N, C-alpha and C positions, 0 to 999 in steps of 0.2 A: 133856304141857303143849306151847303154840307160844308163839313170841315175839310180843310187841306191838311196835310201832314203836319204843317207848322201851327195847326190849330187855329188859323185864320179862317173866317167865313168865305167860301169862294162863290161867286157869282154864278148862278145856273143859266144857261142859254136857254130860254123859252120854258115850255111846261110839258113833262112827259104824262102821258093817260097809256094804262096797261092795257088798252084796246088798239085795234087796227083802225085806221081812218074809215070814213064812210066810204063805201064801194062807188066805183065810179057807175054812172048811167049809160049804158053803150049806146044808146040812140042818140046821144047828145056829145058823142065822141068822134075825133078825127084822127086816124093813126098815121104817125109820120115814122116811116123807118130810118133809123140811124145807125147802122153797122151793128156794134154789139148793144144798142139800146133800141128802145121804141119810144118815141115821145108820142103822148096821147093829149090832145088839146080838146077840152071839155068846156061845153057852156054848162055852168054850175049854178044851181039856187041853193042856199043854206037856209034851213028854216029851224025852229023848234023841233017840230015832228022828226025832222031828219036826224037830228042831234040825239034827242030822247030815245027814238027807235034804233039808231045804228050806233051810236058812239059810247055809250055809257054801259057799264054792266048792271044790269036790271037787278041781278041778285044782291045787290049791297043795299041795306036799308038806310045808310047815310048820304048815299048819291043824291046829290042836287039836282032837281029837274031844272032845265035851262028853260028861260021865257023871254020873249022879246027880241029873239034873234030873227032877221030878214035880212039877208045880203048874198051876193052873189057876183058872177062875173066869169072871166075866163079863168081855166085853171089848166096847168101843165104837167101831166104825170110822166116821171121818168120809170121805165122799166126795163129790165134785163130782156132782151130779145129772145134769150134761148128758154128761160123758164117763166117768163111774163110777171116776177115778182116785181113790185112796185118799190123804189127805192126812195124817191124823193116827189115831192109835189108841190107847186107853187100855184097857191090860190091868190090870184090877182083880182080880189074882190073889190066892191065899190066902198064899201064902208071900214071893213076890218082886213086888209091884205095880210097874208101871213104865208108861211111854207111850213111844209111837213120835211122832218128825216123818219122815215118809214124804217122801225128795227124789227124786221121779218124774225130774226132770232128771238126775240124777246116778246113777241107779239104786241109791241107797243109802236107809240108814236111820238115824237117830240115836236111840239108845234112851237114855231118862233113867229112873233108878232113883226112885221115888217112897219119899218118908220117911213111912212110916204112922205112926210114933212122934210126929211132928212135925205132921203134917198130917191124921191121924184115918183114918176110912172112905175108902178108895180110890173107892168108887163116890159117895158123897157129895162128895168132892173132884172127881171127874170131872165130875158134873152142875152144878156151881158154874163150872167152867172152860168148859163149854159155853155156860153163860148169860153169862159176862164176859169170857172171855178168847179166844174162837174167832178174832175177825179178826186178834189179835196172833200167837197160835200159827200160824194158816194162812200170813200174811206170813213168818214165820220158817221155815216148811217151803218156802216158795216158790212159794206161791199167791196173789201180791199181787191180782190181778185178781178171784178169787175172794173174798178177804177183803174186799174194797170192796162185794161184793153181798151178803154177810152180815152186814157193819156195817150195811146198811140195811133188813135183813129183821128181821121180828118173828119168831124162833125159840121162842118160849115154849111154845107147845101142842105141838111136837114135841119139845122138852126135857122137858116134863112126860110125854110118852107115853114117851120113853126111860126114865124113871123108873118108870113103870108095868110096862113090861118089865122091868127089872131087878127091882123087887120080886116079880113072877111068877115069874120065873128063881129067886129064892132060895127060893120056896114049892115048888118041883118037885122 
């Protein structure tokens, strides 16, 4: 927890890691153009090996090694179409769904656990966020200029295509 100006501890949204998220695996990805954005739907498997090799700062002797992780499912990446930078990631995993605010300027990412008991299906929730909350989420991630172009764009057809890709991936 952090202190607010009034001295009261503030609730933190998720957990911030001083590393970038694990990179996409291109052969598991389908790109969907979306005006100023590119959505990338990826079939993703998260394991101890993937986390320990990619996500942690191996130079820190106090770094905890992760064990017991075996999860996966659909992942939706939100990239700036112009420069390819990823700003948001929605991991609609079977066991521990979560999403990321990718903080490119800080080389960090903030991981927020999704409450599937209160919010329902993570894929349905993700599609709703893409339709209704994208500009606000992009601003929070640090992409204010991109958020303004997204606010002015009609992304309906692209989000509909993401929904179709997710549906096909469930069938495979």
